[in-house]
N, C-alpha and C positions, 0 to 999 in steps of 0.2 A: 749660513751667516755665522760669523764668529767675531766677537769683540773681546779683546784681551787688554787688560790694563796693568801696566807695570809702574810701580811707584818707588822712588828711591830719594830720600831726603825731601827736597822741595820740588822735585821734577817728576812729572807724570807723563808716561808714554802710553798712548792709547793706539792700539793696532787693530784696525777693522778689516776683515777679509770678506769679500763678497758682500758689499754693503746693501742694505735694504732700506725701505722707507722707515721701518721701525728703528733701525740703527741711527739714521739721521735725526729722527725725532728724539731719541735718547741723547744724542750728541747735542741737540739744540737745548734740551733741558739742562745738560751739564754745563754747556758753554753758550749762554743766550746771546753773546755778542757776535757769534758766527753768523754771517749773512746768509739768508736763505738761498740766494743765487749760488753761492759757493758750495753750500750743502747739496744743492741740486746738481752741480757739476760733478760731484762725487758719484752720482748714480748714472751718469752717461759715460759711454766708452769713447776713448780716443779723443779727448779734448786736446786742442792745440796747446803746446807748452806755454805757460805764462806765469807771471808773478803779479799778484794783486796785493797791495799793502793798504791796511786801514790803520786807524789810531791804536788799535789794541792787538792786532795780530797780522800775520802774513799768510796768504793762501798761495800755494805754489803747486803748479801742475807740471810734472816731469814725465818723461817717457824713457824707458830702458829697452834696448834691443834684446830680444829673447831669441836665442838660437834654436832653430828647428833642424835637428840632425838628419831627418828623413828628407826634407825638402831642400836642405842646405841653404837656408835663407833666414833672415832675422825678421821677426814681427814685433811691433811696438807693444810694450806692456806699460800701462799708465799707473802712476802712483800720485795720489793727491795728498798734500801735506799742509797741515795747519801748524803754525808755530807762534807761540805767545810766551809771555814771561812764565817760566816754569811748566810750560805745556807743549807737548808735541803730539800731533795726531797724524797717523799715516793710514790712508785708505787705498786698498788695491784688491785685485781679484785672487791673490794668493799664489800666482805662478812666478813671482820674482824670487828666485832661490836665494840670492845674497841677502835680501832684506829679511826673509824668513829665518835664515841662519843667524843673522845679527840679533834679531829679537829673541830667538831661542837661547842664544849664548848669554844675552843679558839676563834672561830669566834664571838660567841654571848656574851661571858662574858669578859668584859674588865679586870677585876682583874685576871682571869685565863690566859688571853692572855699575860698580863704582867709577870705573874709567869712563863709561859712556854717559851716565846720568849724574855723576857726582859734581860736574862743573856747571850745569845749567842746561836749558833747553836748546839754545843756539849752538853750543858745542856738539850736542847730540845730533842736531840737524846736519852739522858738518860731517859727522861720522856716517850718517845715513847716506848723504849725497856722495861722499867719497867712496863708500862701499859700492854704490850703484855704478859710478864711473869706472872704478877699478875692475868691475865685472866685464867691462867692454874689452879689456886687454886680451883675455883668452879668446874672445870671439874674433878679434882682428887677427890673432895668431892662426886661427882656423882658416880664415880667408887668405892669409899670406901663404899657408901651406897649399891651398888650392892653386894659387898663382905659381908657386914654386914648382908644383907638379907639372903644370902646363909648360913652364920654361924648360924643364929637364926632358920632357917627352915631345918637344916641338917637332923634332925630326925623326921620331921613333914610331909614334902611334899614327893611326889612320886620321886623316884630316877631319872626317866627319865626327869622330869621337872627340877630337880636340875642340872642334867648333861647339859641341855641346857643353864641354867642360868650361870653355871660355864664356859661353852665355850664362851658365850658372854662376861663375865667379863675378861676372859683370853685374848680374842681378843682385847678388849678395852685397857687393860694395855699394851700389846705388841705394839699396834698402837701408843699410847702416848709416850712410851719410845723410839720408833723408830724415832719419830718426834723431841723429845727434846734432845736426846743424842748428835747430831751434833752441837746443839746450844751452848753447853757448850764450845766446842773448839773455836767457834767464839768469845764468850765472853772473853775467856782467851786471845785470840789474841788481842782483843780490849784493855784489861787491860794491857797487856805487851808492847803494841806499844808506840811509842814516835813520835807524829806528832805535828807540830806547830799549826795546826788549831783545835786540841783537847786540851781543858784546862787541865792542869796537876793536878789540885786539884780534878779532877773527878776519879782519880785512885781508891780511896776508894769506890766510888759509883759503878764502874765497878766490883770491888771485891765483893760488896754486891749482885749485880745481879748474879755473878758467884756462890756465896754461895746459893742464892735462887734456882738457877737451880740445883745445887748439892743436895740440900735438896729435891727438887721435884723428882729427879732421885733416890735418896735413898728411898723415899716413894714408888716409882714404883717398885724398886727391892724388897722391903719388901712385896708389894702386890703380886709380882710374887711368892715369897716363901709361902705366906699364901694360895694363890690359888693352888699351888702345893700340899701343905699339905691337903687342903680340898678335892682336886681331889683324892688323895690317899685314904682319908677316904670314899668318895663316892664310889670309886672302890671297897673298902673292903666291904661296905654295899651291893653293887650290887652283888659281888661275894658270899657273905653269903646268899643272897636271892636266887641266882641261885643254890647254894649248897642245900638249903632247898627244892627247886623244884625237883632237881635231886634225892635227898634222898627219897622224897615222891613217885616219879615215880618208883624208884628202889624197894621200899617197896611193892608197888602195884604189880610189876612184880613178885617179890619173892613169895608173898602170893598166886598168881594165878598159880604158876608153878605146884604144885601137881595136882590140878584139871585139868590143861591143859594137863599134861602128861597122866593122866588116860583117859581123854576124847579123846585124840589123839589115844591112843592104842585101845580103844574099838570103835573108829569111823572108823577103817580100814575096808575096804570091803573084809575081809578074814574070814574064819571060826575060831571062838574062842571057847575055852572050855565053856560050859554052856551058849553059846550064846543065846539059846532060853529059858533059865530058868529065872524066874522073880527075883530070889534071888540076882544075881550079880549086878543088878541095885542099890539095897539098899546097898550092900556091897561096891560098888565103891564110893558112896556118903559118907558113913561112913569113909572109909579109907582116902578120900580126905579131909574131915573135920578134922580128927585126925592129918593128916600130916600138914595141915595149922595151926592148933592150936599148934603143936609142933614147927613149924618155928617161930610163934609169941612168944612162951615162950622162945625159944633160943635167939632171937633177944633182947627181953626184959631183959633177964639175962645178956647179954653182954652190956647193956645200949646203944644199937643202936637205940632203939625206946622208 
C-alpha cells in the first residue's frame, strides 16, 4: 500500500497505489463527499470504463492497455480518478508506467510541478489522461511492426510460422481495440458535460483527446482489415500447397494402379492360365510398363502433369 500526496498552490494530487480498505477509509475522512460505492469500485479490479458525475466531484474509471512483451499482447490496467475543485485523486495498482513517471516528475521537478498543478485540478486531469492516451502510440507501433514483418515475409517463411505470427498479431489488435473502444465514450461524456469544477476552456482539449482516441481506433480497425487480408492470402497459399501434395499423391496412386491390378490378379492363390510358364512373368511386366507409360502420356496431354 502506498499513498502519496503532492500539493502545489491550491491543488492537491493524491496518488494511491495498491489501495486497501484502510486507504479508502483515510480517503473518506479526508473527502467525506466521496460516495462509498465509488470508493468500493477502487478496490475491485477491471471495472467497466465509466464516468459518474455528482454535485461536487467526478468519478472516472479508465483502462490503459499494458504491453506484455513476452506474450505480445496487451492487458488492461485500471485507473480510478476522482476530480473536484482543487483535488485530483488517482487510484491504481502501480503498473501504469506513464502515470508513475508523471507523478515522479511532478514531485522532483519544480517547473513541471508548476505546469501540471499550477492551473487547477481539471488541467491536471487533462495532462493525466493525455499521458495515458499518448502511451498507446508506441504500443500500436509494436503491433504495426508485427504486421509489417508478416507482410515482408509472406512468401519467404514457412506457412505454419506465419500462421502463428498472424494469430498473435490478430489477438493483439483485438485486445487493444477491446480496451480502447469504451474509453472513447467516457471522453465524449467528459467533453459534453458541464460541471462548475471543470474549467470550460478545456472543451477543445477534451475534443483533442477524443480525436486522438478516434484516430487510434481507426488505425486498429485498419489493422484488422490488413490482418484479415493477409490471413486470406496465407490461407490461399496453404490451400495451394495442400493441393500440390494431394496432386502428387494422386499421381503416384494413378501410376501404380496398372501394376497393382496385375500383381493382384496374378497373386491370387488360384490356378491361372500359363501359371507355371516363365513367359507370363515378362509379359505382365511389359503390359504394366506400357499401361503406366500410357497413363503418363494421357495426363501430360491433358496438362495435368
